[in-house]
Steps between C-alpha positions, in 0.01 A plus 500: 500500500825509309585284202775485237407564138723335242467559127643317204858618465745449219859381552621597846839670504698665772695465822377417850694532827428194718428573867618300798351153538176489698564148626848598627382829648229337713753258649769763552273741686396224739860377536603850602322434831788267589754786502607690810569824315371709209469330160482674161335318209538640149264436207188404699203553263208730581225236502201427722660203677783726622244745639341213695840413649543864601173474690614181673830667582322791661290263714802313639733797539721450193588829340477523120584816310508528123761728342452485122570145390644410840333384819671546836389244758558548871433173687647616832166600652289200403288432809251243379488174307123500455409557135147619429316209331320732261826646369672163490218356290541777246811350345670165480849583629378609846623163630860629482439702815470170691854394409641849543352581842509158666860509624461850644168457676459126550135523400338630181126533433403552137199460271502244225654631177277633226571641155439319176292186547605203288273264699771362724809676632573297815747617765575148623868521403535827693350332806728199454806730501391686814430175682839356399668806655319436828188715466145405582235601245132536587239560230179690558216604272646827370856499631784283623750529784866395485674476838849393611694565817816443296567414136765236431655403168372188328500308173186584305393291205233673290245259353458723197700788354359824637668841481279652771575232758871503406524873571290477815719218635813704423364793698405289798835319498724808469487574876439144619762324709729276297490376142195458276507316170222528242460213255298514176514881531370732228763654277305807384679833457280643775638239742855601410410868532361448850808302605734766360313768690517312831870425445561874456357545848731239648312176447690185401303339220679272254380328185200718410418430137562128547273228635693486828533810718700521823433766765729557797302684763621839622390700809494842334434664164621851430354752255593539137401589144374268228357544149214266406534298179285604198160342451549216253126443468423858390799486264364181349157650435647797312723273292191300401324819392748540215362181345138614476541686169868476414640780716829568675515544878804547722488450874769677699629406846416136437713191561491266197612198704181523706284454188674211326197273459279778365762638257555150358125455451458840332775409251335163446173663390676731254617811690855629505671579833812706560651519851745741656628498858196684638259527209305277264346585164222294346413521129168369374500334162134563424450124466504273804511121525294292740684319778469301823569647843523326835544717806733406784700641783801712407698457277200355316235707324350721771135446590466881525583528130254233389198731482653784291667236280158356425393839365804503272434145380156609384691677220690184402338294224430142599435331831712574804481305824564672833536263798494649850694278741548751786139615550287266282189713557662822382273544200246761612620721213381251238130574548575869461704444184209305357286812542739664253461216251789273604471130418644327808405166650598394853572133566621426851821701547543600134360774277472423129534831318389535138692803379479722196129584540387864527413637843220751559497760774261467791479504879738276698583464869849448648511255792872545579790716385628264229147437369469878475820515293366220279172686433686824432717332236194334349321837495785660308475226237118493478296702254303780660505593866562273801403612850665325793363506855671366812789740446586499871689181425714676238567779748635242741777414255565805280614849602341663195350246266344765274814713469722200439292360217447841345879538489511226235207635300210308654158666484397460864329731745348499845126565500227526758132413490208432728479132590140493372630577151691173492363187334309284751780242569745780595290711732579302813864445396555867435320634807 
């Protein structure tokens, strides 16, 4: 059983190249199914979720070939729209295959999405979009079926802002007959990236990045080449790392505009930020101030940055309050931080963080990729040695988490042990 060992590290200094965004890549690879010719995607990260998509692609006849940092997708020989429920349940973004394959096949069978569990990640808005376009959706125990003899444009009003449903609705509407308008659409960079990619193939999508998106259906999409945007969430985590002990970290191939809310908050707590066109440098002051954070949909403070930010706030003297408005139950990392000596109290949807207290190394378990990042940052700040299990979650989001953190001076390593050597609470989790 593998685990990550993190040791107390001094100021972190160095440069990190940011890979392509996971959340964009998962949507783009599914969206490539809509094309009628070969598609080349540049910057797709080498992570476990991408390997799962490759397996799905092989099952349905979609060719995928990696050439360095590029993946060539051949959708011309797709012969099936039945997605294995086991593979679909391995990661959350599997639902994009429903929107991407529906117009070509008229019927898609797919398992319910899996991935990180934050208690409730409903797909009701996806279903609402499919139904508005004329599809019938049937739900079964382990899978669902979306079926439509013909998709027709419609006005779709989302009840809540959701980037996943926005992208899925765009995919389904691209080859529908007539005009589709999405209201209360998500404005995330990943939504814009997906729209830009589809437009390169001949789609007619207007207004992506605003709350109202218009799609004029087209009968055909040609091939093309597209470079995925950099991962703003990984960039954010490395910028935070500079604040642990007053270091200096530069992230390259990052887009500062995608991280506005985080950069403002880092400056508010006492860090210094310098931005170029495609790089950001964070300087830690060695003394951080407590603050209040409330997560929200983009351009608000990202829920995916809430967990690693909590680790940083443990170094800020005073009481910080972190309120989670996107996934109010996304606090599984708190119990693990307490094992390292953190003083955090949960009240409803808020975490009250008493910072400035020393942390002590110990065993901790990651329940999702961002919780893993949080525990890794906490381990680098804690005295002694911290051992983190559940690293499969980190491998879902990072190409090389060990190499990347070592590049800025972090004392981290990958270790292996027999599950029976783990403390009792971790034996089942690590097996």
